[in-house]
Structure formats: C-alpha cells, structure tokens
N, C-alpha and C positions, 0 to 999 in steps of 0.2 A: 329944397332940392339941390343937390350938389352940381358942380360944373359938368361932370361926366354924364350925370343923369339928364341934364338939360340938353346937352349936345346930341344925345342919342334918343331923345323923346321917350325916356323910360316911363312905363306905366306899371304900377303894381296893383293887382286886383286880388280880391279874396283875402282870406286870413287863416288858411290851413296851417298845420304844423309843418308840412313838407312844402318845399318850394319847387316849382317847375319854371324853367327858363325856356322861352320860345324864341328861336333865332331863325331869321328868314334868309333866303338865298338871293342871288344876283337878280336885279331887275324888279324886285318886290320890296315890300316894307312889312311892318308888323301886322298890317291888315290881312296878310295872306293866311293868318291863323284864325280868322273870324268864325269859321265853322267849328273849331275845336274849343275855343275859350269858354263858351257857355256850358260845356260838359265837364269842365274841371274847376271852374271858379268857386264852386260851393265847397269843394273839398281840399283845395290847395291854395297856397299863395302863388300867384302867377305873375311872372315878370316878363314884360314885352319890351322890346327896344328896336331901334332902327340902326342898321349898320351904317357907318359913316360913308357918305357917297350916295345913299338912297335918296330918292327925290324929295323925301320929307325932311332931310337934314339940311343944315346950312352949308352950301358948297364952299363957303369961305373957310370952314373948319377942315376941309379935306386936304390933308398933307400928303402930297404925291410921294415924298420920301418915306414917310411912316407906312404908307399903304402900298409900298413897292413889293412887299411880301405879305403873306397871310398872317405872319406873326403879329403884325400891327393890329389886326382885328382881334387876334387871340388876347393880346394885352388889353384891348378895350373890354372884352368879356370879363376878364379877371378884375379890371378896374371897377366895372359896374357891380360885380358881386361883392367886391370889397367895400365899396361905398354904401351898399345896401346892407352890409354886415351879414351876408349870407354865409352860413357855416358849411352848407352842403345842399346840392340841388340835383334834380333830375333835369338833364339838359336835352331838349329836343331841337336838333339842328337840321335845317333843310338845305340841300345842295351844297354850296360852298361853306355854309355854316356848319355842316356836318364835319368838315375838315378843320374849320376854325375851332370848334369845340374840342376836337381831338388834340389839336396843338395845345390849347389851353390846359387840357387835362394832363398833358405830359409835365407841364410846369407846376401845376397845382392839383394833383390827383385828389387831395383832401376835399376840394370844393365840389366834387362830382360823385354822386352815388351811382349814376349810370348815364350813358350817352345813348340817345335814340337818334340814329342817323338815317335821315330820309333822303333818298336820291343822291347820295354822296359819292364822290370819286376822288381817288388820290392822284390820278393822272388821266387827262383826256386824250393825249396823243398816243397813237399806237407805238409799240416798241417791240424789240425782239422778245418773243414769248409773253407779250402782254398786249391785250386788246382794249384800248381806251375808247375807240369809236371814231377817232379823227386822224387824218393825215395832215401834215404841215400845210399843204396846199389848201385844204378845207378851211383851216384857221386863217390863213393869209387872206382868203376871199372874204371870210366873215369880217375880219378887221377892216378890210378895204371898204366893204359895204357900209359898215358903221360910220366910217370916216367921211365917205362921200355924200351920204344922205341918211342921216340918223333916223328921221321920221319914217322914211320908206323902209329902212331896215327893220325898225320896230314892227311895222305893219306886217312884214313878211315873216319875221322870226317868231312873233307871239303865237300864231296858230300852230306852227311847227313844234314849238316847245311845249305848249299846253296839250297838243294832240286833239284838236277839235276844230269845228268850222268857225269861220271868222265871226259868226253871229252869236256864238255861245257866250254866256255871261262870264265864264272863266277866262276866255280869250280876251274879251273886252277889258276885264279887270287887270290882267297881266299887261296888256297894251298900255293901259293908263299908267300903271306904276313904272313900267319900263321907260315910257316917254317922259316921265317926270324927272328922270335923271339928267344932269347936265351932260351933253354929248361927249365932251373931252374926258370927264370923269368916268362915264360909262365905258368908253374905249379903254382907258387905263385899267379899270377894274377887270374888264373882260380879258385883257391880255394877261394880267397876273393870274387869273383863275385858269384860263385855258392852257397857259404855258407852264403851269406849276407841276412839280413832280414831288409828291410827298410819300412815295412808297417806302423810303428809308425810315420814315418816322413811325410807321404803323407798329413795328415790334415794341416801340416805347410806350404805346397806349395800353395801360394796365387796368383802367376803369372798365367795368362790364359794358359791352356795346350791343345794342339791339339794332340790326341793320335791316332797313325797310326799303323795298325797291319796287317800282312798277315793272310789269312784264315787258312793256314796250315804252322806251324812253329815248327820244332823239339824242339827248346829251349823255346818257349813261347806259351803256349796254348792260343787260342783266348779268352777264358774267362778272362784271366789276363787283357786284355785291358778294359773290363767292370769293373773289380775290381778297376783299376786305376781311371776310370771315376767316380765311386761311392765314392771313398775315398780321392781324391785330394781335398784340402781345397778351392781352387779358382774355377773359371769357367773352364769347360773342355768340350771337344767334342771328340767323337770316330768315326773313319772311318776304317772299316775292308775292306781290298782289296782282290780281288779274286786271290791273288798271293800265290806262294808256296815257303817257305824257309825263313830263318832268315836274309838274306841279299838281300831283294827285290830290293833295289836301284842298285844292281849289276846284279842280275839275270833277273829282269823284268823291266828295265828302262822305256820301252814304257808305262807301266801301272803306275809306281810309280812317275815318274817325273811330269806328269800333276797333280797328287794328291798333291805332295809336293808344287808345284807352287801355287795351289789353296789355300792351308793352309798358305803359306807365304804371299800371297796377301790379303787374307780375314781374318777378325777377327771373333771371336765367336759372334753370334747373339743370345741373350737370349730372 
C-alpha cells in the first residue's frame, strides 16, 4: 500500500470492471457509506477513504496550509486515484466532498465518468440573488461555539444536522465521528467549508453530474440543488428526496440507497 493510501485509510472492495469512489463529508468518515457498500460491492470495484482531518486519520498528517482551501482535498482524491491506477470512476461525494470531487474533475475530467453529488453546496453564505442558508452572524456563532466547548457543540449540532432525535442511531453515529475529530482541526475545516465560494468554478465542471438533495436540510437549502443544476457546465440532473437532514444516507437509508443505486446504474438522458 502506498503512502497516500495509508494516510487516508484507503480500502478497496470488490472487483468489478467499473470503479466507484465513495467520498464522505465533514464530521464523518468512510463508515457513513456502510448502508450503500453491501449493494454495490458485488458488481463494482469500490474505493473508500477518509478525508485528511477525519477522526480516523493521523492528525499529525493534517497540513493547515495544504487544507486552507478545498483544492488540497481535490489533489488528495487525484493522488488516490493515481496511486490505485484508476482510469475512470463513478464518484459519489457527500456534502463538502461533492464540491471536492467537482474541483478534482475540472483538473482531471478523464478520471470521472460521472459525479453523484449528495447534499452539496458551492456557497453556504447568503449573497445578493443567492440563498445559501446562512448569514455571517450565524457562522460566527457556530465557530465560537466550536472553539469554546467542542464536545457541547457536537452534542447540539449532530441532531440538527442529521434531523432526528438525539436517541436515533444516525445521530449517535454522527456524534461519534464528529467528536473523533481533533477540535482545532474541526474548527479549521469548518471555516474553510462554510466560508468557501465555489460558484465561479461550476461552469468549468464538464463531467455529467447527478445532484441529489434532501427536501429539508439544515446545511443546504433545497434551492441550492437547482442552482447547481443551472450553473454546472456539463449535463446535470436533480433529484430531491422526501428525506430530512444533511446525512440522508445515514438517517434514511431505505429511501436513499435505491436513489443512489439508480443514479449509479443509469446515465443522464437528454
């Protein structure tokens, strides 16, 4: 196993002719895909990895300069695909990894046959003629809460993000992976994500995009999925699910897994 693979805890499962890459969002790790993997491992080669900074990675490897922008993570994705000699893949990216995959596809469109973007957003802050869902005061309070008492913030944020009661298995799972992050790294990553504006890059994305969104999502208003659809450079399709929460693959797998499988199997018809 190469250096990049070790650092990102890369797992390769199955041996199908087509490769699927599963990329997780902020506060989770590759385990967030546990409900999807059994449905694809018999037919595809499945690549799982952890983004640098996830609680399962070595915090000593986290380079605050490299990960001061999402490009650092996009370079990691390309490095993993290169090390594993992947010629082309179906990329499934959740939350920030939807945007990370989009950035990677601009540099190396040849590596991606399609992008499946789950709960992705190019900008979280509201702007003139753009509704991202947050005002600057909201984010300042979020960052302050993370900095003052990370454990308490995790306990409050997890049920809001998942969209369920504190006793649900999905909330407990997200609480666990969120709290596994080193607090200073979590704060740095959250700031990079929530303060990012990638709207100018969307027209450069030429790989076909399948945009999947929950009807109700604390982090990403449903109108953002339509914004992505209208502004991505290549072919795209949107599906809004009747799910609640930012991690529907964890909280509503019975709804989400069939949707993901359909988008994995079927290409966009124009």
